[in-house]
N, C-alpha and C positions, 0 to 999 in steps of 0.2 A: 372176164367179168371186170367191170370198172372198179376203181378203188373207192371204198366207202369214205364219206366225208367225216363222220363222227368216229372217234377212237373207241368209245365205249358202246357202240351199237352191238346188240346181240343178234345172233342168227341161229338157225338150226342147220347143222351140217350132218350129213349122213356118213357114217364110218362103217366100212365093211368089217364083218366079224369073220375071223379065220377059223378053219377047222370045223365048219358047220355042215359040210357035205352038199350045200347048195348056197346060192347067193342070199346072204342075210345082211341087212343094213340097219344099224343102230342110229336113231336120231340123237344128236348130241348138241347141247347148247354150246355156242362158241362166241368169242368176241371178235368182231371185225376190226382189223388193224388198218392203219392209213395206207399201207403199201398194197392193199387188196388181198392180203392173206388173212387167215383166221387162226386164233388160238383156241384149241379145244378145252372146254371146262370139264371138271370132274363132277359127275353126278353124285348125289348123296350116298347111294349104296353101291358104288362101283367096286367090283371085286374081280381083279384080273385072273383069279383062279376059276371063275365061272364063265367069263367071256374073254376071248382073245381078240382085241381090237387091232386092226391093221395099223392104226396110229393111236397110241395111248393118250389119256388126258394130259394136258399142258403142252402137247405138241403143236407147233406152228405149221399149218398146212396150206397148200394151194388147192383150190376147188374149181370144179366145173359144174355147170347145170346138166342134170341128167333126167331123162324121162324114164320112169320105172314101169314095170309091166302092167301096173294097175292104171297107168295113164297120168299119174301125178308126176310133177317135176320137183326137183330139189337140188340143193348144193351137195355135191359129193366130194369128199376129200380124196385127192388123187396122188399127192406127193408131199413130202416134207418140204418146208420152205426155209 
């Protein structure tokens, strides 16, 4: 993915939820950073005791585009940056 030009551009990044028994992806607002990475933003009612995210809020992540089983595509967090 190419580097975004605006520092404050928001995007939706999908973060995998752990311990769900199947693949579950949480859409998360994120800030696009100049180096092509994203910083995950914390949602209003985030509770780490309810959902275990692979990458918690405020984490800087690298993303790839993924096609989901329903045919939609989105940015998926794949590694800490």
